[in-house]
RONUNU-575070 format. One record per residue (C-alpha): x, y, z; chain; residue number from 1; residue in one letter. Coordinates in steps of 0.1 Angstrom, whole numbers, padded with zeros to 4 digits. Layout:
# residues N
R  east north    up ch   i aa
R     X     Y     Z  A NUM  A
...
***
This chain:
# residues 485
R  east north    up ch   i aa
R -0070  0002 -0170  A   1  M
R -0049  0026 -0190  A   2  V
R -0011  0029 -0195  A   3  P
R  0004  0056 -0174  A   4  P
R  0014  0089 -0189  A   5  Q
R  0051  0095 -0182  A   6  T
R  0067  0128 -0180  A   7  T
R  0101  0138 -0194  A   8  T
R  0126  0146 -0167  A   9  L
R  0157  0166 -0174  A  10  R
R  0183  0142 -0162  A  11  M
R  0216  0128 -0174  A  12  D
R  0216  0110 -0207  A  13  A
R  0213  0072 -0209  A  14  T
R  0247  0056 -0205  A  15  P
R  0264  0045 -0237  A  16  S
R  0288  0020 -0221  A  17  D
R  0281 -0014 -0237  A  18  E
R  0290 -0031 -0204  A  19  N
R  0261 -0015 -0187  A  20  L
R  0235 -0041 -0195  A  21  I
R  0206 -0055 -0175  A  22  I
R  0210 -0093 -0176  A  23  P
R  0175 -0102 -0163  A  24  F
R  0139 -0093 -0168  A  25  S
R  0118 -0073 -0143  A  26  L
R  0085 -0089 -0154  A  27  D
R  0086 -0112 -0124  A  28  E
R  0049 -0111 -0116  A  29  Y
R  0037 -0119 -0151  A  30  E
R  0009 -0146 -0149  A  31  D
R  0018 -0156 -0113  A  32  R
R  0015 -0143 -0078  A  33  L
R  0050 -0156 -0067  A  34  V
R  0079 -0140 -0085  A  35  P
R  0105 -0161 -0102  A  36  E
R  0141 -0150 -0106  A  37  F
R  0177 -0158 -0097  A  38  R
R  0190 -0135 -0070  A  39  L
R  0226 -0143 -0078  A  40  E
R  0222 -0128 -0113  A  41  D
R  0207 -0096 -0099  A  42  R
R  0234 -0092 -0073  A  43  L
R  0261 -0096 -0099  A  44  A
R  0245 -0067 -0118  A  45  F
R  0248 -0044 -0088  A  46  W
R  0283 -0056 -0082  A  47  D
R  0294 -0048 -0118  A  48  G
R  0300 -0018 -0140  A  49  P
R  0270  0000 -0126  A  50  I
R  0291  0009 -0095  A  51  R
R  0313  0032 -0116  A  52  A
R  0283  0046 -0133  A  53  F
R  0267  0056 -0100  A  54  L
R  0299  0068 -0085  A  55  R
R  0301  0093 -0113  A  56  E
R  0268  0106 -0102  A  57  R
R  0279  0109 -0065  A  58  G
R  0267  0076 -0050  A  59  Y
R  0289  0048 -0035  A  60  A
R  0271  0015 -0035  A  61  L
R  0271 -0007 -0004  A  62  Y
R  0294 -0037 -0005  A  63  N
R  0277 -0070 -0010  A  64  I
R  0284 -0100  0012  A  65  C
R  0294 -0131 -0008  A  66  S
R  0270 -0154  0011  A  67  V
R  0232 -0154  0016  A  68  L
R  0217 -0156  0050  A  69  D
R  0193 -0182  0063  A  70  A
R  0164 -0164  0046  A  71  A
R  0181 -0164  0012  A  72  D
R  0187 -0127  0015  A  73  C
R  0218 -0108  0005  A  74  S
R  0235 -0087  0032  A  75  L
R  0248 -0053  0021  A  76  M
R  0268 -0029  0042  A  77  Y
R  0281  0007  0037  A  78  P
R  0314  0010  0018  A  79  A
R  0322  0044  0034  A  80  L
R  0326  0053  0071  A  81  D
R  0292  0065  0084  A  82  T
R  0295  0097  0105  A  83  P
R  0269  0099  0132  A  84  H
R  0245  0129  0133  A  85  R
R  0220  0133  0161  A  86  S
R  0194  0145  0135  A  87  A
R  0195  0148  0097  A  88  P
R  0196  0183  0083  A  89  D
R  0171  0172  0056  A  90  D
R  0140  0155  0069  A  91  D
R  0138  0133  0039  A  92  R
R  0167  0112  0053  A  93  Y
R  0165  0088  0082  A  94  A
R  0177  0091  0118  A  95  F
R  0206  0067  0122  A  96  M
R  0220  0055  0155  A  97  D
R  0258  0055  0161  A  98  P
R  0275  0023  0152  A  99  V
R  0287  0001  0181  A 100  E
R  0319 -0019  0171  A 101  P
R  0316 -0055  0178  A 102  G
R  0278 -0055  0177  A 103  H
R  0264 -0087  0161  A 104  V
R  0227 -0090  0159  A 105  S
R  0220 -0116  0132  A 106  Y
R  0234 -0152  0130  A 107  D
R  0232 -0168  0096  A 108  V
R  0248 -0201  0106  A 109  G
R  0283 -0217  0106  A 110  E
R  0309 -0218  0078  A 111  G
R  0305 -0182  0068  A 112  L
R  0331 -0162  0049  A 113  E
R  0349 -0133  0065  A 114  K
R  0329 -0108  0043  A 115  S
R  0298 -0115  0065  A 116  Y
R  0316 -0105  0097  A 117  F
R  0329 -0074  0080  A 118  D
R  0293 -0061  0077  A 119  C
R  0276 -0069  0110  A 120  V
R  0293 -0040  0127  A 121  D
R  0278 -0016  0103  A 122  K
R  0242 -0005  0095  A 123  P
R  0237 -0033  0070  A 124  Y
R  0206 -0040  0049  A 125  A
R  0190 -0071  0034  A 126  R
R  0178 -0075 -0001  A 127  E
R  0158 -0106 -0012  A 128  N
R  0148 -0096 -0047  A 129  R
R  0178 -0079 -0061  A 130  G
R  0158 -0051 -0077  A 131  R
R  0173 -0025 -0054  A 132  A
R  0207 -0017 -0039  A 133  A
R  0218  0007 -0011  A 134  Y
R  0243  0034 -0014  A 135  A
R  0258  0065  0003  A 136  Q
R  0262  0100 -0010  A 137  S
R  0299  0104 -0016  A 138  I
R  0298  0141 -0005  A 139  D
R  0277  0133  0026  A 140  R
R  0283  0097  0037  A 141  P
R  0258  0101  0065  A 142  D
R  0230  0102  0038  A 143  R
R  0220  0067  0030  A 144  H
R  0199  0060 -0001  A 145  V
R  0181  0031 -0018  A 146  A
R  0184  0029 -0056  A 147  I
R  0158  0008 -0074  A 148  K
R  0157 -0004 -0110  A 149  L
R  0123  0003 -0124  A 150  V
R  0107 -0006 -0157  A 151  R
R  0100  0022 -0182  A 152  S
R  0063  0029 -0190  A 153  E
R  0051  0011 -0158  A 154  S
R  0026  0022 -0133  A 155  V
R  0054  0021 -0107  A 156  E
R  0076  0047 -0125  A 157  I
R  0044  0068 -0132  A 158  H
R  0037  0068 -0094  A 159  T
R  0073  0076 -0084  A 160  L
R  0075  0105 -0109  A 161  K
R  0042  0118 -0095  A 162  L
R  0056  0118 -0060  A 163  I
R  0088  0134 -0073  A 164  Y
R  0071  0162 -0092  A 165  E
R  0045  0169 -0064  A 166  T
R  0072  0170 -0037  A 167  S
R  0087  0200 -0055  A 168  K
R  0056  0220 -0047  A 169  R
R  0045  0205 -0014  A 170  E
R  0054  0177  0010  A 171  P
R  0038  0143  0001  A 172  V
R  0030  0127  0035  A 173  R
R  0029  0090  0039  A 174  G
R  0048  0080  0008  A 175  L
R  0085  0074  0004  A 176  I
R  0103  0106 -0009  A 177  P
R  0120  0104 -0043  A 178  V
R  0153  0122 -0045  A 179  L
R  0163  0116 -0081  A 180  E
R  0153  0097 -0112  A 181  I
R  0180  0087 -0137  A 182  V
R  0173  0070 -0171  A 183  P
R  0192  0038 -0176  A 184  F
R  0191  0014 -0206  A 185  R
R  0154  0018 -0212  A 186  G
R  0147  0016 -0175  A 187  H
R  0149  0041 -0146  A 188  W
R  0171  0042 -0116  A 189  L
R  0150  0058 -0088  A 190  V
R  0170  0072 -0058  A 191  V
R  0151  0072 -0025  A 192  M
R  0163  0077  0011  A 193  P
R  0170  0045  0030  A 194  R
R  0145  0042  0058  A 195  W
R  0140  0015  0084  A 196  G
R  0115 -0014  0086  A 197  E
R  0091 -0029  0112  A 198  R
R  0072  0002  0121  A 199  I
R  0055 -0014  0151  A 200  M
R  0088 -0025  0167  A 201  S
R  0091 -0018  0196  A 202  P
R  0054 -0014  0203  A 203  F
R  0044  0023  0208  A 204  P
R  0040  0035  0244  A 205  T
R  0021  0068  0237  A 206  L
R -0012  0073  0220  A 207  V
R -0002  0105  0201  A 208  G
R  0027  0089  0180  A 209  P
R  0005  0059  0173  A 210  T
R -0023  0080  0159  A 211  L
R  0003  0099  0139  A 212  S
R  0015  0066  0124  A 213  L
R -0021  0058  0113  A 214  V
R -0025  0093  0099  A 215  E
R  0007  0090  0079  A 216  D
R -0005  0058  0062  A 217  L
R -0040  0071  0055  A 218  L
R -0025  0103  0040  A 219  A
R -0003  0082  0017  A 220  G
R -0031  0060  0006  A 221  L
R -0054  0089  0001  A 222  A
R -0028  0106 -0021  A 223  F
R -0026  0075 -0043  A 224  L
R -0063  0071 -0046  A 225  H
R -0068  0107 -0054  A 226  S
R -0048  0100 -0085  A 227  H
R -0067  0068 -0093  A 228  N
R -0037  0046 -0083  A 229  I
R -0044  0015 -0063  A 230  V
R -0014  0000 -0044  A 231  H
R -0026 -0035 -0037  A 232  R
R  0005 -0045 -0016  A 233  D
R  0008 -0021  0013  A 234  H
R  0013 -0046  0040  A 235  A
R  0037 -0038  0069  A 236  Y
R  0066 -0052  0049  A 237  K
R  0061 -0023  0024  A 238  N
R  0059  0004  0050  A 239  I
R  0090  0022  0063  A 240  L
R  0099  0046  0091  A 241  V
R  0127  0072  0090  A 242  N
R  0149  0056  0116  A 243  H
R  0177  0031  0110  A 244  I
R  0187  0014  0143  A 245  P
R  0222  0006  0154  A 246  V
R  0223 -0028  0138  A 247  H
R  0208 -0018  0105  A 248  G
R  0181 -0043  0097  A 249  H
R  0159 -0049  0127  A 250  E
R  0152 -0085  0136  A 251  E
R  0122 -0100  0152  A 252  I
R  0139 -0109  0184  A 253  Y
R  0161 -0078  0185  A 254  D
R  0137 -0048  0185  A 255  P
R  0153 -0014  0179  A 256  P
R  0149  0000  0214  A 257  L
R  0166  0032  0204  A 258  T
R  0136  0041  0182  A 259  R
R  0113  0049  0211  A 260  E
R  0128  0084  0220  A 261  P
R  0125  0094  0184  A 262  F
R  0089  0082  0183  A 263  R
R  0078  0099  0215  A 264  N
R  0094  0132  0204  A 265  S
R  0072  0132  0173  A 266  G
R  0099  0133  0147  A 267  V
R  0093  0099  0131  A 268  L
R  0076  0096  0097  A 269  Q
R  0060  0066  0081  A 270  H
R  0057  0059  0044  A 271  A
R  0043  0034  0020  A 272  I
R  0067  0023 -0007  A 273  F
R  0071 -0004 -0034  A 274  D
R  0047  0002 -0062  A 275  F
R  0056 -0030 -0082  A 276  D
R  0020 -0042 -0085  A 277  V
R  0002 -0009 -0084  A 278  A
R -0025 -0002 -0110  A 279  L
R -0040  0030 -0124  A 280  I
R -0076  0034 -0135  A 281  Y
R -0093  0061 -0155  A 282  P
R -0122  0060 -0131  A 283  D
R -0123  0046 -0096  A 284  R
R -0160  0038 -0098  A 285  K
R -0155  0013 -0126  A 286  S
R -0124 -0003 -0111  A 287  A
R -0128 -0041 -0106  A 288  R
R -0103 -0070 -0104  A 289  L
R -0108 -0108 -0104  A 290  P
R -0110 -0123 -0069  A 291  Y
R -0079 -0144 -0075  A 292  T
R -0058 -0112 -0073  A 293  L
R -0071 -0102 -0039  A 294  F
R -0045 -0124 -0022  A 295  W
R -0015 -0106 -0037  A 296  L
R -0011 -0081 -0009  A 297  G
R -0037 -0093  0016  A 298  A
R -0016 -0111  0042  A 299  Y
R -0045 -0106  0067  A 300  K
R -0074 -0107  0042  A 301  P
R -0108 -0093  0051  A 302  T
R -0139 -0112  0042  A 303  D
R -0151 -0093  0012  A 304  E
R -0145 -0122 -0012  A 305  I
R -0155 -0150  0011  A 306  F
R -0191 -0150 -0001  A 307  Q
R -0184 -0162 -0036  A 308  G
R -0177 -0129 -0052  A 309  E
R -0160 -0132 -0085  A 310  Y
R -0144 -0097 -0085  A 311  D
R -0138 -0069 -0061  A 312  Y
R -0132 -0032 -0058  A 313  D
R -0094 -0027 -0054  A 314  P
R -0097  0008 -0039  A 315  F
R -0120 -0004 -0012  A 316  A
R -0097 -0034 -0007  A 317  A
R -0067 -0011 -0002  A 318  D
R -0086  0005  0027  A 319  V
R -0097 -0028  0043  A 320  S
R -0063 -0044  0040  A 321  I
R -0047 -0014  0058  A 322  L
R -0075 -0014  0083  A 323  G
R -0070 -0051  0089  A 324  G
R -0032 -0048  0095  A 325  D
R -0038 -0019  0119  A 326  L
R -0066 -0037  0137  A 327  C
R -0044 -0067  0143  A 328  S
R -0021 -0045  0165  A 329  D
R -0044 -0017  0178  A 330  L
R -0080 -0028  0180  A 331  Q
R -0075 -0042  0216  A 332  Y
R -0067 -0007  0227  A 333  H
R -0101  0009  0219  A 334  T
R -0112  0010  0256  A 335  P
R -0083  0035  0261  A 336  Y
R -0083  0050  0226  A 337  V
R -0120  0050  0217  A 338  P
R -0115  0070  0186  A 339  I
R -0101  0039  0169  A 340  L
R -0134  0021  0171  A 341  A
R -0154  0042  0146  A 342  P
R -0123  0046  0124  A 343  L
R -0116  0008  0122  A 344  F
R -0152  0000  0118  A 345  D
R -0155  0024  0089  A 346  G
R -0124  0010  0072  A 347  M
R -0136 -0026  0076  A 348  L
R -0173 -0022  0069  A 349  H
R -0186 -0055  0055  A 350  W
R -0209 -0036  0030  A 351  H
R -0183 -0023  0006  A 352  V
R -0204  0007 -0007  A 353  P
R -0207  0018  0030  A 354  S
R -0170  0015  0037  A 355  R
R -0149  0047  0042  A 356  L
R -0127  0057  0014  A 357  T
R -0091  0065  0023  A 358  A
R -0097  0103  0022  A 359  S
R -0129  0099  0043  A 360  Q
R -0110  0078  0069  A 361  A
R -0082  0104  0070  A 362  L
R -0107  0132  0075  A 363  D
R -0125  0112  0102  A 364  L
R -0093  0106  0121  A 365  L
R -0083  0142  0120  A 366  R
R -0116  0154  0132  A 367  S
R -0116  0128  0161  A 368  L
R -0081  0139  0171  A 369  R
R -0092  0175  0171  A 370  A
R -0122  0167  0193  A 371  E
R -0102  0146  0218  A 372  Y
R -0068  0163  0219  A 373  P
R -0060  0150  0254  A 374  N
R -0058  0115  0241  A 375  L
R -0024  0122  0224  A 376  D
R -0007  0126  0258  A 377  K
R -0020  0094  0273  A 378  Q
R  0002  0062  0276  A 379  P
R -0007  0033  0254  A 380  L
R -0013  0005  0279  A 381  S
R  0003 -0029  0273  A 382  A
R -0025 -0053  0264  A 383  I
R -0021 -0089  0255  A 384  K
R -0033 -0096  0220  A 385  R
R -0063 -0118  0217  A 386  Q
R -0068 -0145  0191  A 387  S
R -0100 -0130  0178  A 388  V
R -0105 -0124  0141  A 389  P
R -0107 -0088  0130  A 390  V
R -0142 -0093  0117  A 391  S
R -0155 -0107  0150  A 392  K
R -0139 -0085  0175  A 393  Y
R -0162 -0060  0192  A 394  D
R -0142 -0027  0192  A 395  R
R -0170 -0008  0210  A 396  W
R -0171 -0030  0241  A 397  A
R -0161 -0010  0272  A 398  G
R -0163  0024  0255  A 399  L
R -0177  0053  0275  A 400  P
R -0215  0058  0271  A 401  D
R -0211  0094  0260  A 402  D
R -0187  0085  0233  A 403  F
R -0210  0057  0220  A 404  V
R -0239  0081  0220  A 405  K
R -0219  0107  0201  A 406  R
R -0203  0083  0175  A 407  W
R -0225  0052  0176  A 408  G
R -0239  0060  0142  A 409  H
R -0206  0050  0127  A 410  L
R -0207  0015  0143  A 411  R
R -0208 -0013  0118  A 412  T
R -0241 -0032  0120  A 413  P
R -0241 -0070  0125  A 414  P
R -0234 -0091  0094  A 415  V
R -0267 -0103  0080  A 416  P
R -0275 -0140  0082  A 417  W
R -0277 -0143  0044  A 418  T
R -0241 -0132  0042  A 419  R
R -0230 -0155  0070  A 420  L
R -0248 -0184  0052  A 421  F
R -0230 -0177  0019  A 422  L
R -0197 -0175  0038  A 423  R
R -0204 -0208  0054  A 424  R
R -0213 -0227  0022  A 425  I
R -0183 -0211  0004  A 426  C
R -0160 -0229  0027  A 427  E
R -0165 -0258  0004  A 428  Y
R -0147 -0254 -0029  A 429  E
R -0174 -0269 -0051  A 430  F
R -0201 -0249 -0036  A 431  L
R -0180 -0218 -0038  A 432  E
R -0176 -0223 -0075  A 433  S
R -0213 -0227 -0079  A 434  C
R -0220 -0195 -0060  A 435  V
R -0195 -0176 -0082  A 436  R
R -0211 -0190 -0113  A 437  L
R -0246 -0180 -0101  A 438  L
R -0233 -0145 -0093  A 439  R
R -0219 -0142 -0129  A 440  R
R -0252 -0154 -0144  A 441  V
R -0272 -0129 -0123  A 442  I
R -0248 -0101 -0132  A 443  S
R -0251 -0110 -0169  A 444  F
R -0289 -0110 -0167  A 445  I
R -0289 -0077 -0148  A 446  T
R -0265 -0062 -0174  A 447  A
R -0287 -0074 -0203  A 448  M
R -0318 -0059 -0186  A 449  D
R -0299 -0026 -0182  A 450  Y
R -0288 -0027 -0219  A 451  V
R -0324 -0034 -0229  A 452  G
R -0337 -0005 -0210  A 453  N
R -0311  0018 -0225  A 454  V
R -0319  0005 -0260  A 455  F
R -0356  0011 -0255  A 456  N
R -0349  0046 -0242  A 457  A
R -0329  0053 -0273  A 458  L
R -0356  0040 -0296  A 459  L
R -0381  0063 -0279  A 460  L
R -0358  0092 -0282  A 461  R
R -0349  0089 -0319  A 462  F
R -0380  0072 -0333  A 463  A
R -0404  0094 -0354  A 464  P
R -0433  0107 -0334  A 465  P
R -0466  0089 -0337  A 466  K
R -0497  0109 -0348  A 467  P
R -0518  0119 -0319  A 468  P
R -0546  0095 -0311  A 469  S
R -0583  0105 -0309  A 470  L
R -0601  0107 -0276  A 471  P
R -0619  0075 -0267  A 472  M
R -0654  0091 -0272  A 473  E
R -0645  0101 -0307  A 474  M
R -0630  0067 -0316  A 475  Q
R -0663  0050 -0307  A 476  S
R -0685  0073 -0329  A 477  R
R -0694  0061 -0364  A 478  P
R -0679  0081 -0393  A 479  E
R -0704  0105 -0408  A 480  P
R -0719  0095 -0442  A 481  N
R -0712  0123 -0467  A 482  H
R -0726  0105 -0497  A 483  K
R -0752  0124 -0516  A 484  R
R -0786  0111 -0518  A 485  R
***
């Protein structure tokens, strides 16, 4: 793993106001999977002198409610009136529904201060980590943005700068756009458009927009991997859509029904964001991480570390984690959308070297869509989700015979009994530790054997040549006697 190479951006100078300090550390994931911080300290920072600093640069920060909700999140709401536009004139910004006065969609309990009720009639947002705040452009209040404080010399800022610079030449599909990057006290303030959450709510009703959603995410992941960046945490919570519904933050029991017309018209975009735990490698082939870190972003983990593996390929895991999330919602629709079967099988192949890379999965999806264009216009039937693990569900059941004959070579073969046996014994912690130890020993011996072969090859290459040996028939002859008689 190598430190990222940062580029110098021609931005405003670092602020000199002594009141503009950062009273907390952003190293929240150091030596732990669960971050530790005080949300109140971070909210106080966003409610302090930085407001004036950002206003000078054309941004009005959202107001912050003085109480936390039931999920310990802060509610933020626009400080300026939000004019409604049927469509943004810049496709980097989100579609936003008109605000309905009196609409209350989220109940945080009794005894709340008035500031909470001031925000529920506006497209409010929630923030549970305090690393970002929301704002509006003062000149264009209909343009809502998210401003994130990012550490200098981190993989995250390297990734965001890469997106920013690349987007000047060509659109970067599947990743959140970057509007501006401002230096701030040894850190960076990264300005991005505010987009909406819960990309599968409400559930899609047409096949075409659903496949476009999958294609967006594969394109974003392929872009990262092409630059040797592994995301590690691209679960649904870190995927956004360019639509903010009428009540701002979409709740589980209050789906944004106004989203469906935008989705069916093909104007929605989906993007991966939040590169806090991303890593960059000099070479993808040598990228390995300890198995304990696999759980960081795998909310629906695949089984690639369930056989006692002590490390894993993070790039392959990125693909399987995304495939697992998509399968949990879409694999039951393969009888009606058969092209998902070879795609998902390839993304979740139990044999990691045989698994599709992100770019291969993207190319496969595009070729399948081109070969079956009529699928895009078909409705996505409402199917009740089944409680079948992703690794055990038969995505090829009920598919047309001609399709299976055409694409059956991409079907994942059954898991071998040896792998199932290892998976079974690794359900016990002690046996799992033994298997991991045995794997390490075998790996060490294999590496030593490889080193020995290389060493011997070097000796043969650089050792002085031996004199040629005589033929066998000459070696057996007695030496002639030249002594004079």
